[in-house]
Structure formats: structure tokens, C-alpha cells
C-alpha positions as a Python dict, from the first residue, in 0.01 Angstrom:
ca = {
    (1, 'Q'): (0, 0, 0),
    (2, 'V'): (-82, 130, 343),
    (3, 'Q'): (192, 106, 604),
    (4, 'L'): (80, 77, 964),
    (5, 'V'): (263, 149, 1289),
    (6, 'E'): (90, 65, 1614),
    (7, 'S'): (193, 198, 1955),
    (8, 'G'): (66, 256, 2306),
    (9, 'G'): (52, -94, 2446),
    (10, 'G'): (183, -191, 2786),
    (11, 'L'): (123, -375, 3111),
    (12, 'V'): (-165, -256, 3325),
    (13, 'Q'): (-374, -399, 3605),
    (14, 'A'): (-727, -518, 3551),
    (15, 'G'): (-966, -225, 3552),
    (16, 'G'): (-708, 7, 3405),
    (17, 'S'): (-698, 192, 3074),
    (18, 'L'): (-476, 220, 2772),
    (19, 'R'): (-490, 425, 2455),
    (20, 'L'): (-349, 271, 2141),
    (21, 'S'): (-248, 465, 1833),
    (22, 'C'): (-199, 356, 1474),
    (23, 'A'): (-23, 578, 1226),
    (24, 'A'): (-102, 494, 866),
    (25, 'S'): (74, 605, 552),
    (26, 'G'): (-97, 672, 224),
    (27, 'S'): (-323, 938, 83),
    (28, 'D'): (-635, 723, 96),
    (29, 'F'): (-654, 705, 476),
    (30, 'S'): (-957, 928, 508),
    (31, 'I'): (-1170, 719, 274),
    (32, 'N'): (-1087, 383, 429),
    (33, 'T'): (-1274, 207, 702),
    (34, 'M'): (-1014, 142, 971),
    (35, 'A'): (-1020, -127, 1233),
    (36, 'W'): (-838, -268, 1532),
    (37, 'F'): (-775, -639, 1565),
    (38, 'R'): (-618, -847, 1838),
    (39, 'Q'): (-451, -1183, 1857),
    (40, 'A'): (-391, -1373, 2177),
    (41, 'P'): (-135, -1657, 2189),
    (42, 'G'): (-268, -1964, 2013),
    (43, 'K'): (-581, -1789, 1894),
    (44, 'Q'): (-699, -1635, 1571),
    (45, 'R'): (-684, -1264, 1501),
    (46, 'D'): (-1018, -1107, 1591),
    (47, 'L'): (-1179, -777, 1501),
    (48, 'V'): (-1237, -557, 1807),
    (49, 'A'): (-1344, -223, 1661),
    (50, 'S'): (-1403, -49, 1332),
    (51, 'I'): (-1471, 305, 1216),
    (52, 'T'): (-1590, 414, 875),
    (53, 'S'): (-1476, 719, 685),
    (54, 'G'): (-1790, 890, 811),
    (55, 'G'): (-1718, 804, 1172),
    (56, 'S'): (-1963, 520, 1227),
    (57, 'T'): (-1827, 268, 1474),
    (58, 'N'): (-1888, -97, 1546),
    (59, 'Y'): (-1775, -330, 1824),
    (60, 'P'): (-1825, -692, 1918),
    (61, 'D'): (-2009, -758, 2241),
    (62, 'S'): (-1685, -856, 2415),
    (63, 'V'): (-1558, -496, 2413),
    (64, 'K'): (-1874, -289, 2364),
    (65, 'G'): (-1902, -18, 2625),
    (66, 'R'): (-1534, -50, 2721),
    (67, 'F'): (-1345, 25, 2398),
    (68, 'T'): (-1380, 335, 2181),
    (69, 'I'): (-1230, 372, 1836),
    (70, 'S'): (-1168, 714, 1686),
    (71, 'R'): (-973, 864, 1400),
    (72, 'D'): (-794, 1184, 1308),
    (73, 'N'): (-782, 1207, 930),
    (74, 'A'): (-554, 1510, 942),
    (75, 'K'): (-294, 1296, 1118),
    (76, 'N'): (-367, 970, 935),
    (77, 'T'): (-409, 811, 1277),
    (78, 'V'): (-666, 583, 1434),
    (79, 'Y'): (-696, 537, 1809),
    (80, 'L'): (-836, 276, 2044),
    (81, 'Q'): (-927, 389, 2394),
    (82, 'M'): (-957, 84, 2616),
    (83, 'N'): (-1115, 114, 2960),
    (84, 'S'): (-1210, -135, 3229),
    (85, 'L'): (-950, -373, 3093),
    (86, 'K'): (-972, -741, 3174),
    (87, 'P'): (-708, -1016, 3169),
    (88, 'E'): (-883, -1164, 2865),
    (89, 'D'): (-800, -847, 2672),
    (90, 'T'): (-435, -953, 2678),
    (91, 'A'): (-318, -981, 2317),
    (92, 'V'): (-114, -817, 2046),
    (93, 'Y'): (-323, -541, 1895),
    (94, 'Y'): (-304, -449, 1526),
    (95, 'C'): (-476, -197, 1305),
    (96, 'N'): (-561, -234, 941),
    (97, 'T'): (-806, -122, 680),
    (98, 'L'): (-1136, -310, 673),
    (99, 'H'): (-1327, -399, 359),
    (100, 'C'): (-1685, -518, 378),
    (101, 'S'): (-1912, -671, 118),
    (102, 'G'): (-2194, -919, 102),
    (103, 'Y'): (-1936, -1189, 176),
    (104, 'G'): (-1836, -1031, 504),
    (105, 'C'): (-1566, -797, 632),
    (106, 'F'): (-1197, -863, 579),
    (107, 'P'): (-873, -682, 663),
    (108, 'G'): (-668, -517, 393),
    (109, 'L'): (-433, -740, 196),
    (110, 'G'): (-125, -531, 259),
    (111, 'P'): (134, -619, 523),
    (112, 'W'): (35, -596, 887),
    (113, 'G'): (225, -371, 1122),
    (114, 'Q'): (428, -509, 1410),
    (115, 'G'): (139, -469, 1650),
    (116, 'T'): (152, -350, 2008),
    (117, 'Q'): (143, -583, 2307),
    (118, 'V'): (-128, -530, 2567),
    (119, 'T'): (-95, -728, 2888),
    (120, 'I'): (-353, -708, 3163),
    (121, 'S'): (-264, -847, 3503),
    (122, 'S'): (-530, -974, 3741),
}
């Protein structure tokens, strides 16, 4: 099972930037697609960025052009650079593996990390 530890969240003003990090355990890190998710109070957990083992990235329209996901396989770490932050980006951010098939894309079944809180003030 992959263990995940997210960090880097905080309180910033709208328009600011944050860089999140996720340290993952396990020898299979480099072959997994990794992703960042977020969950705002009272809402479902949504996918905000993904990166394949080959470095291909994907983003929903809500963050495209503002968020950048990257990975360092030597450090078993995935990053999320968030720029031009908006109050609606406020959420707890989590990372996880991502598994896609003809039925869609789903997070790994292992335990989630504790997440990191991102709060954007207007």
C-alpha cells in the first residue's frame, strides 16, 4: 500500500501562490499515475490534476492555466504549483494514485493521507 503525506498548504490572499508537496512511500511510485484532489466543506472530493508515469498532465477547466502538477520520481514526490489562487480554491488538498480504464478514472483504494488545508482570502 502507498502511504501519502501532503504538505505545503496555508492561508494566502487571492492572486497568491502556493506549492504543495506529496511524499509517497512504496517502490511503485514511478509507474503510477499520480493525482491531486481537493475537498471543500460539504462538497465531494474532486480531481484537480494528474500526471502519468511518462509526465503527461491533465487538468479540469477550473484550474487549467493556474495549476501545474509535476513529479520527482527520485524523491517519490509529486508537487502542485498553484498560481492566481481564488477563494473558490479553498479546500483540503490530497494526493493519491489514479487508475483509469474504460469505466473512468478512480483514486487508489489505499488510505488517504491527512491532506493539507489551503485557504484563500478575498
